[in-house]
C-alpha positions, 0 to 999 in steps of 0.5 A: 910479311904475311906471304913470307917466302924466304925467311923464318917463321918462329912460334913461342910455344907452350914449354917449346919454341919452334922456328921453320926456315923457308926458302922459295916457299918451301922447308929448308930447315927446322929448329926446336928449343925446349924450356928448361934444357940446361945452359946454352952454347955461348953462355958465360957462367960462373960455376963451382969446381967440384972435382977432377976429371983427368988430373991437371987437364979436365974437371967437372964444374956444377953450374948455379941450377945444378947441372954439371959440365966437363971443363977442359982445359983446367986452369993451373991452380984451381982447387975444389970448391973454388968458383971460375967463370966459364964459356959453355961450348956444347950444351948438355944433350940427352941421348936416346934412351935417356942417357945424360951427356954433360955439357962442355965448357971451357974457361972464360976471362974473369972480367967476361960479362955473365951471359945466358948465351943466345937462344933460338929467337936471337939465333934465327934473327942473327942469320939476317933473314926476315923472321915472322912471329906465329901465334895460335890465333893465325893460320897454322902456317907451320903445318901448312909448310910441312912441319908435321912431316918433318917432325915425323922424320926427325922422331922416326929417323926415316927419310924417304925420297923417290927411289930409295930412303935414308934410316938416320940412326943416333949413336953415342959416339956418332950419328950413322945414316944408311941408304937403301933402296931398289935402284942401281947402286950409282943412281941411288948413292947421286939421289941420296947424296942430295937427300942427305945434304939437305937432311943434314941442314934441315935438322942442325945435324952435326958432329960426327957422321958417317954415311953407309952408301952403296958400294961404288967400285969406279973412283969416278962414281964416288967422286960424282956422288961427293960433288952432289953432296957438296952441291947441296950441303948449306952447313959448314962441315968437312968430309972424307972422299967415299972409300970403296966400301961406301963409307963417307964420314962428315964432321962439324962443330956440334953446340947443341943437340940436333932436332933429332937428338931432341925429338928421339930423346923422350916420346912421352914429352913430344907427346905432351908438347904436341898436345899442348900445341893443338890445345892452344889452337883448338877452336871450342869453348869451355874447359879443356880436358887432355886425355892422355897416357899416363906417362904423357900425364906425367910430363905436364907441370903446373906452369905449362897448364896454367899458361895454357888456361892463360892463353886460351881462356878456358880452364885446363885438366889432364885425364890419364888413361892406361888404354891411350897410346903414347902418341894418342892423346885428345882434347875433349 
């Protein structure tokens, strides 16, 4: 498995687990799982019914860790303050700008066994593909296979391709993808269709998605573009045809935040976790000093720094410096 060409690379990082799927040696998909991100989809939990949301139809339950979830449908006879066993059907999300969106739940059978739900490692093992564990003392195979470039695309929402680019914008209602470039509209749309299909799978994008293609007046051209999308789309989804204004809608079941939603939720958290990864891989000796922007320093907690010290065998300190950009931390 040293030369894995098809399957998953998995790295259990400090505060963040990462997975990268390869197909014929090329990056196909990435996944990110962060610590303390709330109840996972598929979890079976005993929750406290807090209040009704829509009378008789939905309500708010409080999970053991204090997180709220929207319960729908509402079991008959459920009274405020009583306990109810629920299944999480969509994990909680943090929208860009820090706005929280509750997890969604449905009633579970009373005798359903309690469960934390599948984690990232379980999910990638469930694909049946080979899984290779990657460690900090190994070569950085994530970087060798385009991890950093993919993460930058997720953080910025900008994805370039030959002859054009995509801008993926996250909104509370839906994910919007804009196609831009100097090519003739039909040629640009054809190239974009492939890149959109690959990007949706690469970043685990799901839910309600709208794509703004160049306007194509000929129905045959629009059909050709959707055929290219279908050819390269690996995820389970439904789509509309491209209308006369160039708009196509894609819908798929949403279980959790996409990689882009995770990476765009908080730049300071991203910077802190990235620096922890770099520090764990640092080959120096002696004390580790992390020089960072104060907002990034606030994202480190004691368990993170203790784990870094344990993994590296070095003492660790954090030095906030106001003149350092959020993305500009360094290791000394």
